[in-house]
N, C-alpha and C positions, 0 to 999 in steps of 0.2 A: 428274789426269784428262787425257784427250786430246781430248774433245769437250765443247762448252759450248752450252747453249741461250741464244739471243739473242732478246730482245724488241726488235724494230726498228720505230721510228716511221716511218710512210710518208713523211713530209716529208723525212726523211733520205735515203731511197731516191730520191725525186724530185730532190733536190739533186745526188746522185751521178750521176744520168742525164744531167745537163746539163754535166758536167765530164769531159773525156777521161781524166784520170788516175784520178779516183775511180771512173769506170765500169769501167776496166780492172782496177783493184784489187779491186772487188767481185767480178768474174767469177773472179778468181784466189784470193781469200781467204775466200769464203763458199760454203757448200753442201757437197755430197757430196765427200769427199776432203780436206776442210779441218777445222780444229777448231771452226769457227763455223757452227752450224746455226740457222736461224730458227725461232722458236716459232710455233705456230698462234694464239697470242694476237693479237687479242682474240676469236678464233673457236675452235670445237672441231674443225672439219673443214677439210681442205685446200681443198676446193672453195669453202667459205665464205671462207677466208682469201684465196684467189685473187681472188674477186669483190670482197672488201673492199679489197684493195690496188689493183685496177684502177679502183675508184671514185675513187682518189686520184691517178690518172695525170695527166700534163700535159694541159691542155685540147686542145692540138693533138696528137692521137695519131699523126699522120703525120709530125710533125717528127722530127728526129734524136733529141732527148731523149725524145720520146714513144715512138718505136720502141725505144730503149734501155730505157726503163722497163718496157715490156711484156716484153722479153727477160729483164730482171733478175727480174721476177716469175716468169716461167716457170722460170728456173734455181733460184731459192730454194725453189720449191714442189716440186722434184724430191725433196727429202728434208727433211721438216718434223718438228719435235718436237711431237707431239700432247699437248696438255694439256686436261683437262676443266675449262675455264674457268668460274669462278663468275660468276653474274649480278651485274653491277656497276651501281650507281645512276647513275654518271656515264658519259656517252657521250664525254667528253673523254679522249683517249688517255693523256695525261700523268697524269691523276687515276686512271683505271682501272688503269693499269699499276702504280702504287704500291700500290693496294689489292690487286691480284692478287699482287704480290711479297710483301706482308705475309702473305698466306695460304700461298703456296708460292713461295719465292725462285727467281728466274731465275738463270742463270749470269751473264749480263751484260744490262744494259738500255742500249740505244744510242738516245739521244733527241737532238732538235735543240738543246735547251737543258737545263741542269742541273735535276734534280728531286730530291725527297727520297728517296733510296735509296742505300745504301752501295755497291751494285754497278752504279752508273750512270756512264756515260761519254758524252761528246758528240764530234762531229767535231772540236771545238777541243781536247779533252783526250785523245783516244784515243792520240795519238802521244807523250805525255809519258813520260819515263823511269819505268819501273816500273809502267806502266798495266796494268790487267787485260785490255786488248785483246790483249796479247802472250801467245801460247800456244805450247807446245812441240809439234813434230811427231815428235821422237824423245826417248826418255827412257831412262836407266839405272835399273833397278829391282832390288830384292832378289828372289831366287827363293823367295818365300813366298806364301801365299795372299793376305795383306794387300798385298804388293808388287805382285802382278799385278792385284788388284782396284783398286789405286790408279790404274791407267791405263785399265782397261776398265769401271770402275764406272758412269760415266755412260752409256757405250755400251750396257750391258745394262739399266741402270735405266730409261732413256728409251725403250727398244724396246717397241713394241706389235705387231710383226709376226713377226719371227723372230730367233733368236740361233743362229748356226751356228758350231760349234766344230770346227775341222779340225786334227787332230794324229795323225800315224802311230801314236803310242804312247798314244792316248787311252784305252786299256784298262788302263793301269798303275795301281797303287795310288795313286801320287802324283797322277795325272791325275784319277782318280775322286774323290779328296779335294777337289781344287779345284772340280770340277763341283758337288759337294754345297755347298761354300762359296758358289759363285756363285749357285746356286739360292736359297739362304737370303737372299742380299743383294738379290735382284730385287724381292721383295715389300714392301720398306720404302721409304718416301719416294717413292712413285710419283706421277706427274702425271696418269695416265689409268687407267681401270678395265680397259681391254682389255689382255690379257696375251699375250706372244709365245709362239710355239712354239720349243722348244729342240731343236736337232738336233746330235748328236755323230757325226762321221765319224772312223773310225780305219782303219789299214791292216792287212790280213791279214799275220800273221807265221807262217810254217810252221815247226813244230817238227821237230827232227832230233837225232841223237846229238850232233852238234857245236854246233848252234845252240840247244839247250835246248827248253823247251816253247814251243808256238805261242801265238797270241793266242786269248783266249776268244771264244765266240760272243756276238753282240749282246745276246741275252736275258740272258745271265749278267752282262754289263757293266751293263745297265740295272737288274737286280735289286740289284746291289751299290751302285749310286748311290742307289736307292730305300730300301735297308735302313736307313740312318741318318736318312732323312727320314720314317720310320714310314709309308711309303706315301702321304704327303701332298705334293702339289705346289702346293697353293693355287690350283688351276684351271689351272696351267701344263701344256701338253702337252710330252712328252719322248719323242724318238725317237732310236734308235741304229742306226748302219749300219757294218758291217764291209765294207771295200772291197778290191778287187784291181785292179791296173793292167791295163787292157784292151789288146789288140793295137792299136798305133797311137796310144794315148793318151799324154798327158804323164805324167811321174812324179809320184807322190804323195809329196811331200817337205816342203813348207813348212808351217809351223804358224801358225794365225791364228784370230781370232775376228771374225765378221762379223755385223752387224745391218743393218736398212734404212738406218741412218745412217752406215755406213762400216765400216772394218775396221782391226784392229791386228795387225801381224806381230810375232812374237817368235822369238828364236833357239831356245830350249829348249822352247817351247810351254807347255802347261798342266801338264806333269809337274814341278811345283815341288818342290824338295828340302826347303823350309822350314828351310834353314840360312841364317841371316842373312849369313853370309860369302860366300854364292854370289850372283852377280848375273847379269842378263840385259839385253838391249836390246829396247825396244818401239818400233815404228815405225808411225806412222799412214799407212795406204795412200793413195796417190793414187787418184783416181777410176777411172782405166783399169786399174790393178792389181786394185782391188776388183771391178770388173765382170768381169775375167777369172776370178777365183776363184768368183764367184757363178755364172758361166756353166758352169764345170767341174763344180761340185758340186751345184748346184740346178737350173739351167735345162736344160742339155744332158746332165747326168749322164754324165760321160766315163769313169767307172770301173765295173767289174762289181761287183755286190752279192754278197757271200759269205754274209752273214746280216744280219737286221734285226729290230728289236723296237720 
């Protein structure tokens, strides 16, 4: 996996705000564009989490550590993993987090002192050799459904807003097979009832005598994906767009998967060969690269739509 849900104790965040090195490391190592995303625990909504964390801010909010703490809360709440938190009997964070972890495990629990959980680390233990705090930003994977899901599994499973698949050849048989596989994986082991919208973007390919047949229309691609799903998406919305490069636009070339929690780039994209001897590289996008792709395909829509379904 390339992203992990972190349950973060507020006292740890407050301690980091008072230390130059820890403060700088937090801004670099947590949030959008990193493998470490903070959980909404112990709340269900981002607004509630923000209020909860600000209640634990240093007493002097105008002090350096106070201002840093507020900045850190703002950064981590930019991209939060939403979980439908169960009602816990205890209001003590360390007790409630263990109870919640027993119900639905976190990726990592970062607490001020050790607690009864296998996935727990503390500021004193997080830098030890082999600690679960260390995550990869780049991975070599097999070009199989399982290989690609092994790096984007958490990205799509934890999403509650959108899953954007960008691949020039997203209409191919191999790509359609992976989309079906990914959709089937999304509905298991979820943390929240809210389901994301799935959007597939692929590039128009014009057929000719020398180039062969062109790309199929978006409704044909969508029907093929839906065929083996028996028309059932379990409440998921699925949209397909065939795009053409517009005058003055950037080229449609890179292959990636984006959600509200970040994005992963791959060399070959979702058209996996399912040959275990074939490999590919997966790279976790930095925040600025992620924002660029989101702007191009979702917000500014920099390409012309040829067909949609």
